[in-house]
C-alpha positions in Angstrom: -7.9 10.2 -3.8 -6.4 13.0 -1.8 -3.2 15.0 -1.8 -0.8 15.4 1.2 -3.1 18.2 2.5 -6.1 15.9 2.4 -7.6 17.8 -0.5 -9.4 16.1 -3.4 -8.3 18.7 -5.9 -5.2 20.5 -7.4 -4.9 24.1 -8.6 -3.8 24.9 -12.1 -3.9 28.3 -13.6 -5.9 29.5 -10.6 -8.6 26.9 -11.1 -9.4 23.8 -9.0 -9.5 20.5 -10.7 -10.4 17.2 -9.1 -7.6 14.6 -8.7 -7.7 11.7 -11.1 -7.9 9.1 -8.3 -10.9 11.0 -6.8 -12.6 11.1 -10.2 -12.0 7.3 -10.6 -13.6 6.3 -7.3 -16.5 8.7 -7.8 -17.1 7.2 -11.2 -17.1 3.7 -9.7 -19.6 4.8 -7.0 -22.0 6.3 -9.6 -21.8 3.2 -11.8 -22.5 0.7 -8.9 -24.9 2.7 -6.7 -26.1 5.6 -8.8 -24.7 8.0 -6.2 -21.5 10.1 -5.9 -18.7 9.3 -3.4 -20.0 11.8 -0.9 -23.3 9.9 -0.6 -21.7 6.5 0.1 -22.1 4.7 3.4 -18.9 3.6 5.1 -18.2 1.2 8.0 -15.0 0.3 9.9 -14.0 -3.2 8.8 -11.0 -5.4 9.2 -9.3 -6.0 5.8 -6.0 -7.4 4.7 -3.4 -4.6 4.0 0.1 -5.1 2.7 2.8 -4.2 5.3 6.1 -3.4 3.6 8.1 -4.0 6.7 6.7 -7.5 7.2 6.4 -8.0 3.5 3.0 -9.7 3.8 -0.6 -8.8 4.2 -1.8 -8.2 7.7 -5.3 -7.5 9.1 -6.0 -3.8 9.7 -9.1 -1.7 10.4 -10.1 0.6 7.5 -13.1 2.6 6.4 -14.9 0.5 3.7 -17.4 1.8 1.1 -20.0 -0.9 1.9 -22.5 0.1 -0.8 -20.0 -1.0 -3.4 -19.8 -4.6 -2.2 -21.2 -7.0 -4.7 -21.4 -4.4 -7.4 -20.1 -5.2 -10.9 -18.4 -3.0 -13.5 -16.0 -3.5 -16.4 -12.6 -2.2 -15.5 -10.4 -1.2 -18.4 -7.0 -2.3 -17.1 -3.8 -1.4 -18.8 -0.7 -3.5 -18.5 2.6 -1.6 -18.6 6.3 -2.1 -18.1 7.9 0.6 -15.9 11.2 1.3 -14.2 11.9 -0.1 -10.7 12.9 2.7 -8.5 14.7 3.3 -5.2 15.5 6.3 -3.0 18.8 7.9 -3.6 20.9 9.8 -1.0 18.7 13.0 -1.5 15.5 11.0 -0.9 14.3 11.2 -4.5 13.2 8.0 -6.3 15.5 7.1 -9.2 15.4 4.2 -11.8 17.4 1.2 -10.8 17.9 -0.1 -14.4 15.5 -2.9 -13.8 11.9 -3.0 -14.9 8.6 -4.5 -13.6 5.1 -5.1 -15.0 2.2 -3.2 -13.5 -1.5 -3.0 -14.0 -3.5 0.2 -13.7 -7.2 1.0 -14.1 -7.7 3.3 -17.0 -11.5 3.4 -17.2 -14.7 2.0 -15.7 -17.6 0.9 -17.8 -21.1 0.2 -16.7 -21.7 -3.6 -16.4 -24.9 -3.7 -18.4 -24.7 -0.8 -20.9 -20.9 -0.6 -21.2 -21.2 3.2 -21.1 -18.6 5.4 -19.6 -19.9 8.0 -17.1 -19.5 10.7 -19.7 -21.6 8.7 -22.2 -24.4 8.2 -19.5 -24.4 12.0 -18.7 -24.6 12.9 -22.4 -27.3 10.2 -22.9 -25.4 8.5 -25.7 -24.9 4.9 -26.5 -21.7 3.1 -25.6 -19.0 3.7 -28.2 -15.9 4.2 -26.2 -15.9 0.6 -24.8 -15.2 -0.9 -28.2 -12.7 1.8 -29.1 -10.9 1.3 -25.8 -10.8 -2.5 -26.3 -9.5 -2.1 -29.8 -6.7 0.2 -28.6 -5.5 -1.7 -25.5 -6.4 -5.3 -25.8 -3.3 -7.5 -25.9 -1.1 -4.4 -25.5 1.7 -3.8 -23.0 2.6 -0.1 -22.7 6.2 0.8 -22.1 6.7 3.5 -19.5 10.4 2.8 -19.2 12.5 5.9 -19.6 14.4 6.0 -22.9 12.2 3.5 -24.7 9.3 4.2 -27.1 5.9 2.7 -27.2 4.7 -0.7 -26.0 4.7 -4.0 -27.8 2.1 -6.7 -27.6 2.9 -9.3 -25.0 0.8 -12.2 -23.7 -2.9 -12.3 -23.9 -5.5 -10.3 -22.1 -8.1 -12.4 -20.3 -11.5 -12.3 -22.0 -14.1 -10.0 -20.4 -17.2 -11.7 -18.9 -19.8 -12.0 -21.7 -22.9 -11.4 -19.6 -21.9 -9.6 -16.4 -24.8 -7.8 -14.8 -25.3 -5.8 -11.7 -28.3 -4.2 -10.2 -28.1 -0.4 -9.9 -30.0 1.7 -7.4 -30.8 4.5 -9.8 -29.0 7.5 -11.1 -27.7 7.8 -14.7 -27.5 4.0 -15.1 -31.0 3.2 -14.0 -33.0 1.0 -16.4 -35.2 3.1 -18.6 -38.8 2.0 -19.0 
C-alpha cells in the first residue's frame, strides 16, 4: 500500500494520487468497519508469512488490522494467466517463456448491499456487482506478452448466497 519511500501516493502531472493498493485496503476497511484505514486499530500478532529462502510459511510478528477480523465482504477476484519472470544479468525481471495462473482482487462489494464504495458514497443501488459478475465470471484473462484476450477456463466457485456481516456505521450502516 506504500511505495519505496513509504508514501501512499504517486505524483502525476503535478498532482498526488493515492496508490491502488492503498485505495483497496481503505475500501475494505470502510466496508467492514465503517471507518477509513487511518482509523483502524492495529496490534502486533504472530502470523504465518511465506519465506522464499525456506520455501515455506513461517511464524512472524506483523501489525494486524484487528477490526477487520470476522468481517465479510464479496471480493471480485480475477483469474489470469501471466508470464513467469526471473532476474537477468542487469537485475531486471524478464519473461522466462513459461506461464502461471494468478488471482487478484479487482473490487470489493459490501456483504449485504453488494454496493461498491462509490455506489454507497453516491447513495445509489448496487448495479456494478451484477455487471462485474457478467463480465468476469468463468473468465481467465491473459496477461501473457504477445497474446490477446483471455479465454474461459474452468468454473468460478459460486458466491455465498446469504453472506452477512455487521457493520459499525458509516456509509454501509443500515438505514431505518
